[in-house]
C-alpha positions as CSV (number, residue, x, y, z in Angstrom):
1,M,73.6,110.0,113.7
2,Y,75.2,106.5,113.6
3,L,77.2,106.8,116.9
4,E,74.7,105.1,119.2
5,F,73.9,102.4,116.7
6,Y,77.6,101.4,116.4
7,G,78.5,102.0,120.1
8,L,80.7,105.1,119.4
9,K,81.3,108.0,121.7
10,E,82.5,110.4,119.0
11,M,82.9,110.6,115.2
12,P,85.8,108.3,114.3
13,F,86.5,109.4,110.7
14,T,86.3,113.2,110.7
15,L,88.5,115.0,108.2
16,T,89.9,117.5,110.7
17,P,93.6,117.0,111.7
18,D,93.0,115.9,115.3
19,P,96.3,114.7,116.9
20,K,94.3,112.3,119.0
21,F,93.7,110.2,115.9
22,V,97.3,110.1,114.7
23,F,98.0,106.6,113.6
24,E,101.7,105.9,114.0
25,T,103.0,104.2,110.8
26,E,106.7,103.7,110.2
27,S,106.9,106.8,108.0
28,H,104.9,108.9,110.6
29,L,107.3,107.8,113.4
30,E,110.3,108.6,111.2
31,A,108.9,112.0,110.4
32,M,108.2,112.7,114.1
33,A,111.7,111.5,115.1
34,A,113.3,113.7,112.4
35,I,111.4,116.8,113.5
36,K,112.2,116.2,117.2
37,Y,115.9,115.6,116.3
38,G,116.1,118.7,114.1
39,V,114.5,121.0,116.7
40,E,116.6,119.6,119.6
41,H,119.8,119.9,117.7
42,N,119.2,123.2,116.0
43,K,119.4,121.8,112.5
44,G,117.9,124.9,110.8
45,L,115.8,123.9,107.8
46,M,113.8,120.8,107.6
47,V,111.4,119.6,104.8
48,L,108.4,117.4,105.2
49,T,106.5,116.1,102.1
50,G,103.6,113.8,101.4
51,E,100.8,113.4,98.9
52,V,97.5,115.2,99.5
53,G,95.6,113.7,102.4
54,T,98.5,111.6,103.9
55,G,98.4,113.4,107.2
56,K,101.1,116.0,107.0
57,T,99.2,118.7,108.9
58,T,98.1,116.1,111.6
59,T,101.7,115.1,112.0
60,L,102.8,118.7,112.4
61,R,100.1,119.3,115.0
62,S,101.1,116.2,116.8
63,A,104.7,117.3,116.8
64,I,103.7,120.6,118.2
65,Q,101.9,118.9,121.1
66,H,105.0,116.9,121.9
67,F,107.3,120.0,122.0
68,G,108.4,120.9,125.5
69,A,107.6,124.2,127.1
70,E,111.0,125.5,125.9
71,V,109.9,125.4,122.3
72,L,107.8,128.2,120.8
73,P,106.1,127.0,117.6
74,V,105.0,129.6,115.0
75,Y,102.5,127.9,112.7
76,I,101.7,129.4,109.4
77,F,99.4,127.5,107.0
78,N,98.4,130.1,104.4
79,P,100.8,130.1,101.4
80,F,99.0,133.1,99.7
81,L,100.6,135.8,101.8
82,T,102.7,138.8,100.7
83,A,106.0,139.2,102.5
84,S,104.5,142.0,104.6
85,E,101.6,139.8,105.6
86,F,103.9,136.9,106.4
87,Y,106.0,139.0,108.7
88,Q,102.9,140.5,110.4
89,Q,101.5,137.1,111.1
90,M,104.9,135.8,112.3
91,I,105.5,138.6,114.8
92,G,101.9,138.2,116.0
93,E,102.5,134.5,116.7
94,I,105.6,135.1,118.6
95,G,104.1,138.0,120.6
96,L,106.2,140.9,119.4
97,R,104.2,144.1,119.7
98,L,105.2,146.3,116.8
99,T,103.3,148.9,115.0
100,R,102.2,148.2,111.4
101,S,104.2,151.3,110.3
102,V,107.5,149.6,111.3
103,N,109.8,149.2,108.3
104,K,111.4,145.9,107.4
105,P,114.9,146.6,108.7
106,E,113.4,147.6,112.1
107,L,111.1,144.5,112.1
108,L,114.0,142.2,111.4
109,S,116.2,143.9,114.0
110,E,113.5,143.4,116.7
111,M,112.9,139.8,115.6
112,G,116.7,139.1,115.8
113,R,116.9,140.5,119.3
114,F,113.8,138.4,120.3
115,L,115.3,135.2,118.9
116,A,118.7,135.9,120.5
117,A,117.1,136.5,123.9
118,R,115.2,133.3,123.8
119,H,118.3,131.4,122.6
120,S,120.4,132.8,125.5
121,Q,117.8,131.4,127.9
122,G,118.0,127.9,126.3
123,L,114.7,128.4,124.5
124,R,114.0,127.4,120.9
125,T,111.7,129.0,118.3
126,V,110.4,126.9,115.4
127,L,108.7,128.4,112.3
128,I,106.4,125.8,110.7
129,V,105.1,126.6,107.2
130,D,102.4,124.3,106.0
131,E,101.3,124.1,102.3
132,A,104.8,125.4,101.5
133,H,104.6,124.0,97.9
134,G,102.3,127.0,97.2
135,L,104.7,129.6,98.4
136,P,106.1,132.0,95.8
137,S,109.8,132.1,95.3
138,T,110.0,135.6,96.8
139,L,108.5,134.4,100.1
140,L,110.8,131.4,100.2
141,E,113.7,133.7,99.8
142,E,112.5,135.7,102.8
143,I,112.4,132.5,104.8
144,R,116.0,131.8,103.7
145,L,117.1,135.2,105.0
146,L,115.5,134.3,108.4
147,L,117.8,131.4,108.6
148,N,120.7,133.9,108.8
149,F,119.7,134.6,112.4
150,E,122.4,132.5,114.1
151,T,125.3,132.5,116.5
152,N,128.8,131.4,115.5
153,N,127.6,127.7,115.8
154,E,123.9,127.5,116.2
155,K,120.7,128.7,114.4
156,L,118.4,131.0,116.4
157,L,115.4,129.9,114.3
158,Q,114.4,126.4,113.2
159,V,112.2,126.2,110.1
160,I,110.0,123.3,108.9
161,L,108.6,123.5,105.4
162,S,105.7,121.1,104.8
163,G,104.0,120.4,101.5
164,Q,103.1,118.1,98.7
165,P,105.8,116.3,96.7
166,E,105.9,119.3,94.3
167,L,107.8,121.1,97.1
168,Q,110.9,119.2,96.0
169,E,110.5,120.6,92.5
170,V,110.0,124.1,93.9
171,L,113.2,123.8,95.9
172,N,115.0,122.7,92.7
173,R,114.4,126.1,91.0
174,P,117.7,127.7,90.2
175,Q,116.8,130.9,92.1
176,L,116.2,128.9,95.2
177,R,119.5,126.9,95.2
178,Q,120.7,128.8,98.3
179,L,117.6,127.7,100.2
180,K,117.9,124.1,99.0
181,Q,121.6,124.0,100.2
182,R,120.4,124.8,103.7
183,V,118.0,121.8,104.0
184,S,119.5,119.7,106.7
185,L,116.7,117.1,107.1
186,R,114.1,115.6,104.7
187,C,111.3,113.3,105.6
188,S,108.1,112.1,104.0
189,I,104.7,110.7,104.9
190,K,103.8,107.7,102.8
191,P,100.3,106.3,101.9
192,L,99.2,103.3,104.1
193,S,99.7,99.7,103.0
194,L,96.6,97.4,103.0
195,F,97.7,95.9,106.3
196,E,98.1,99.4,107.8
197,I,94.6,100.4,106.5
198,N,92.9,97.7,108.5
199,K,94.9,98.7,111.6
200,Y,94.2,102.3,110.9
201,I,90.4,101.8,110.7
202,Q,90.4,99.7,113.9
203,F,92.6,102.3,115.7
204,R,90.3,105.2,114.9
205,L,87.2,103.2,115.9
206,K,88.9,102.4,119.2
207,Q,89.9,106.0,119.8
208,A,86.2,106.9,119.2
209,G,85.1,104.5,121.9
210,A,84.0,101.5,119.9
211,A,83.7,98.3,121.9
212,N,83.9,96.3,118.6
213,V,86.6,97.5,116.3
214,N,85.9,94.9,113.7
215,L,83.0,96.8,112.1
216,F,84.4,96.5,108.6
217,E,84.6,93.1,106.9
218,H,87.9,92.1,105.4
219,S,86.6,92.4,101.8
220,A,85.3,95.9,102.6
221,V,88.7,96.9,103.8
222,G,90.3,95.5,100.7
223,L,88.0,97.7,98.5
224,I,88.7,100.7,100.7
225,G,92.4,100.1,100.2
226,H,92.0,99.7,96.4
227,V,89.9,102.9,96.0
228,S,91.8,105.1,98.5
229,Q,95.3,104.0,97.4
230,G,96.2,104.3,101.1
231,I,95.4,108.0,101.5
232,P,94.0,108.5,105.0
233,R,91.8,111.4,104.0
234,V,90.0,109.3,101.4
235,I,89.8,106.4,103.8
236,N,88.1,108.6,106.4
237,N,85.6,109.8,103.8
238,L,84.8,106.3,102.7
239,C,84.5,105.0,106.2
240,D,82.4,107.8,107.5
241,N,79.9,107.5,104.7
242,A,79.9,103.7,105.0
243,L,78.9,103.9,108.6
244,L,76.1,106.3,107.6
245,Y,74.9,103.9,104.9
246,G,75.2,100.9,107.3
247,Y,73.2,102.7,109.9
248,A,70.5,103.6,107.4
249,S,70.2,99.9,106.3
250,G,70.5,98.5,109.8
251,A,73.7,96.6,109.0
252,Q,75.7,95.6,112.1
253,V,78.9,95.3,110.0
254,I,80.1,97.2,106.9
255,T,80.2,94.9,103.9
256,R,81.9,95.3,100.5
257,D,78.5,96.0,99.0
258,I,78.1,99.0,101.3
259,I,81.6,100.3,100.3
260,E,80.6,99.8,96.6
261,D,77.6,102.0,97.1
262,V,79.6,104.6,98.9
263,V,82.3,104.6,96.1
264,G,79.6,105.1,93.5
265,S,77.9,107.9,95.4
266,L,81.2,109.7,96.0
267,D,82.4,109.1,92.4
268,L,85.6,107.6,93.8
269,T,86.2,104.9,91.2
270,P,90.0,104.3,91.2
271,A,91.9,105.9,88.3
272,N,93.3,102.5,87.2
273,S,89.8,101.1,87.0
274,R,88.7,104.1,84.8
275,D,91.7,103.5,82.6
276,E,90.8,99.9,82.1
277,S,87.2,100.7,81.2
278,E,88.4,103.4,78.8
279,R,90.7,100.8,77.1
280,D,87.8,98.3,76.9
281,E,85.6,100.9,75.3
282,A,88.3,101.8,72.8
283,S,89.0,98.2,71.9
284,S,85.2,97.5,71.3
285,R,84.9,100.4,68.8
């Protein structure tokens, strides 16, 4: 709707995790480097954490795109699976043709042979589990057992667990101490700073084909930073709606007033602002 008005070729602030729009912050680059290092050096279990909307899934998909042809990624993003469903999805992703009637020992035996065959050819297999903070302890224990596929000195399967910061608490459960002990690398995606937010908005506009990447006034960016707390998903939502509001009003640039309207319509008043207003109400009683 607003693309032609602002000289854009595609939507710059969609909420889908498109690797094309990965904005390489310091924490993103550190996470990508850790994943690359872990996979290349057969480190076994890696953990990636970050707040909701910070771009963990986008980072994972970007990492997958950067894997060489020798790496087979097995991406599972549904934490609400039974052990049986988890294994069925996994063998489907790696291309093993087994009947549904196969029992667990047979399934694991076939999987072990598959992983060993790939390893003998210099190939790597990476299991990536997104939203891992929602996995039940029983399924995390199954993942721990998969890490037992190994030679005398190398893992046959690399595992990346990605989730919200609560994943750290999950791994601290006493019954999962053996899994926690196997974590070889940890990395996190952090919210954007105010400086990074301005660069992030300009980057996405440029990726979407904008000739003018300074569509947002400085004061508008400041309010976006305050409201979003640096969470990319919230920034995208604010910016997308702001461009729509700007188009509707014929505004050539996005002002703070437009952002204020968007914040009100989306009910995105910052939590600290609510706290302050509640304290003011309480003190006036």
